[in-house]
N, C-alpha and C positions, 0 to 999 in steps of 0.2 A: 504494500500499500504506499509506504513512504517513498519508495523508489519512483512509483508512478506519480505521486503528488509532486515530487521535485522535478521529474522530467517535464511536466506540463505546467510548471510555474515558470513564468518568464525569469531569465537570469537576473534582470534588474530588480526583481522583487525577492525579498527574503522572507523566511517565515520561522517563527519560534514554535517548535513542536514540543509539547509537554507530554511525556509518556509515563503512565502510571506503572511502576514495576511492582507487580504483586508476586515476588518470588523468583524474578529473572536474575540469573547469575551475573556477576561482572563480565564473564567471558561471553555470554549471550548479548549482554549490552554492547560489548565492544564489537561484536559481529554486525549488530544493527547499525552502530555508528559508521562502520566501514562500508555499509551498503547504501548510504544515502548521498545525494549531491551536496556540495559545499554551501550552497545558499539555504540549506535547511540547518537550523541550529537546534540541537536535541537538548532538552532539559529532563532529567530523569527525576521522578518524584516517587516516594515510597507510600504504598498503600496504607491507610489507616485502618483502625478497627471498625468492624461493622456490628450492627445490632444483631444479637443472637436471635435464632428462631425465624429467619427470613426464609420464605418458601423456595425450595429447590426440588427439581426433578430432572430426569433425563441427563442430557449431555452438559448442562450448564453448571459452572461453579459459582461460588459467592462473589467472585470478582465482578460479575455483571453489575452488581449493585453498587460498585464504586462510582458508576456514572451519576447516581443520585447525589453523591458527595463532592462532585466536581467543583463546586463553589468553595469548598473547605480546603481541598488539597491544591487548587491552583493559587497563584499569587493573588493577594487581596486587592492589588491595585489594577488588575485586569478588568476592563468594563465589559468585555464580551469574549466569546471563544467559539470556534468552529469545531464541534465534535465529530470525529470520523471513526467508524468501527474499522478494526484491523482487517476484516475480510472483504475489503473493497479494492478496486482498481480505480485510480483517478485519471480520467482521460481528457479533462479540460482544465483551464485555469480557474482554480477555486477562488482566486482573487476577484472574479466576477461577483461572487457572493459577498465577499468581505467589503467590496466597494459599494454595495447597494446601500441606499439610505436606510437608517434604522427604521424597523417596523413598529415603533412605539405605538400603542402601549402593549404590543405583544411580547410575551416573555421569550418565545422561541420561534424560529421558522423551521419547517420541516417538509417532507414529501408525504402525501397521502398514500396510504398502503393499499394497493390494488387488490391484494388477496384478502384483506380484512378492512373493507372500506368504511365501516361505521363502528362507533364504540359499542353499539348494540349487537354487532355481528358475532358469530361464533369466534372465540379467541380475541375478542375486543376487550371491553371492560366488564368484567363478570358482574360487577355490582352497580351497574349504571342506574338501575331502577332505585336502589336503596340511597344512592347519591343525588337523585333527582336530576340527572343529566339528560339532555335531549336525545331521544331515540335516533334521530337522524344526524347527530353530531358526527363529523368525519374523525377517522382514526389515522394516526400517522406512524410511520416506521421510524424507530428512534435511532437508526444507524447513522444518520446525519442530522445534526442539530446546530443551528446557528443561534446561540443563546445570549440573551442579554443578562449578564451576571448581576448587574445592579438590581433588576427586576426579580431575577431568580431568588436572590437573597431576601429582598424586601417581601416577597410573597411566600416565603418559607416553603419553597418547593421540596427541599429535602425532607423537612419534618412532615409535611402533609403526604408525601409519597410513601415514606416509611409507615406512617400510620395506616394508610390504605393496605399496605402489604401485611401488616400484623393483624388488622381487623378482618381481612377477607383472605388469609393465607390458605385456607383450605379450598378456595375457589380460583386462585390466581393461576393463569397459564403462562403468560409471557412476561414474567419477572419484571425487570425495571421498565420495559416498555409499556406494560399495562399500567403500572403505577403512575408513569408520567402522563399517559393519556387521560387517566382519571383526574390528575391534579391539574393538568394544563388545558383541559377542555374549555374551549372558548377564549383561550389565552394564547393561541398559536396561529400563525398564518402559513398558507401552503406555498411551497416552492414548485416549479415545473418538475414534472415526473422524471425528466432526463438526469436530474441531480441525484437520483437514488433508484436505480433500475436493477431488478433481478434479471439475469441473463435470459431466463425463459419468457419474461414479460417485456423485454426492451422492444419499443416500437421500431418497426423497419424503416420508417420515414424520417425519424428524428435521431441523429447519432447520440447515444448516451453519454452524458458527461461523467457519470460514475456508474460502474458496475458493482452490484452488491451481491456477494455470493452467500445470502442468508439461507439458513436451513442447514441440513445435515451434509449435503454433497459438496464439501469444501474443495477447492481446486488443488490444495496441497496433499490431499489424501490419495489421489491417483492421477496418472496422466490421462489425456484424452485428446480428441481431434475437433471438438466443438470450437467455434471461433473464440468464444470467451476463455476456454482453457488454453488454447494456443497463445492468446494475448497474455494470459497470466505467466506462461512459461517465458514469454519474451522479457518480461520485466524481471522475472526471477533469475534469468541467466545473467543479470548484471549486478547481482547481489553476492554476499558472501556464501550463499547456499546454492550457487550455480552448479557446483560439482556433484550435488546430492540428487540421484536420480529419483524420479516419481515412479511408484510401482505401476504395473500394468498387467492385467490378467483377464481371463474371459469373464470373470464376475465384474470387473471394472468396466469391461466393454458393455455389458448388459446394463449396468447402472447409467452409463453415459447415454445409451440409446433411450433409456427411460427418461433421464434428466432432460433431454432436448426434444421430447416427443409432444406433439399436440394432444395425444391421448392423455398424458399427464395433466395437461391444463384443463381438458374438458371433462374427463371421467374419473381419473384416479385420484385427483386432489381430495375429494370427499373421503376416499378411503384412506389416504394419509391422515387426514384430520382425525378419523376414527382411531387410527393406530396411535396418533399422539395422545388421544384421550386415555388409551389403554396403558401406554407407557407411563403417563403422568400418574395414573391411578396406582401402578405397581411400584414406582420408583420415587415418589415424593417423600420428603423428609420433613 
């Protein structure tokens, strides 16, 4: 992600990148540092303690909830921040977002989630009725957020998000994203879809600015021939991980065919959702 960020940022523009290190060794940090262009300045921050009892299930670790604490671990004099998940490829100049006029009084800008369009959708905000939220309120993907840190702190986003998670922990599906949608409902504004596109849902007529490999089929798990996976390997080849081959097997080939199929989008997505419900029921803590 950082390699692609730097490649698509004009050389004349610099970026301060704050990375939360939740258990990354100094050796791994050095490899990351060696993999980014010189106009990116990396600042390594140490993760702080989290509330006990936050809901977890499936593949996610508690680190995901550090996003809710970003106003605590970032420097207090920063007025805003662009949050980027690490499972992204940045294919355009994100300075376009940074240079846009502030969207006051919104706390954040984000991209509406095509797979979970409303907070009342399955996997949206489970407790939308109890909270009195509008049924037709849009739901965003939290992989990219342009955050007004002053408003975030003033509106107690951290405390309200954690309160939601504790209060409805037995019904939460999507961790920090669900809590943020519950807390920021009515207080965020949409960005064009091109700024947060899943490869399977990227429009053919508008080049994506950011590809987001959300879900389980991450591009570092196996090699593949889809355009998105080839693009990932191009950026990977210019990092300190270039010499490490990605696995490839008949099982991976089947997964790739499934990942890129229209059948997945039209018929099998409901089955995936049922599978997620079963995994959550079996593995939640």
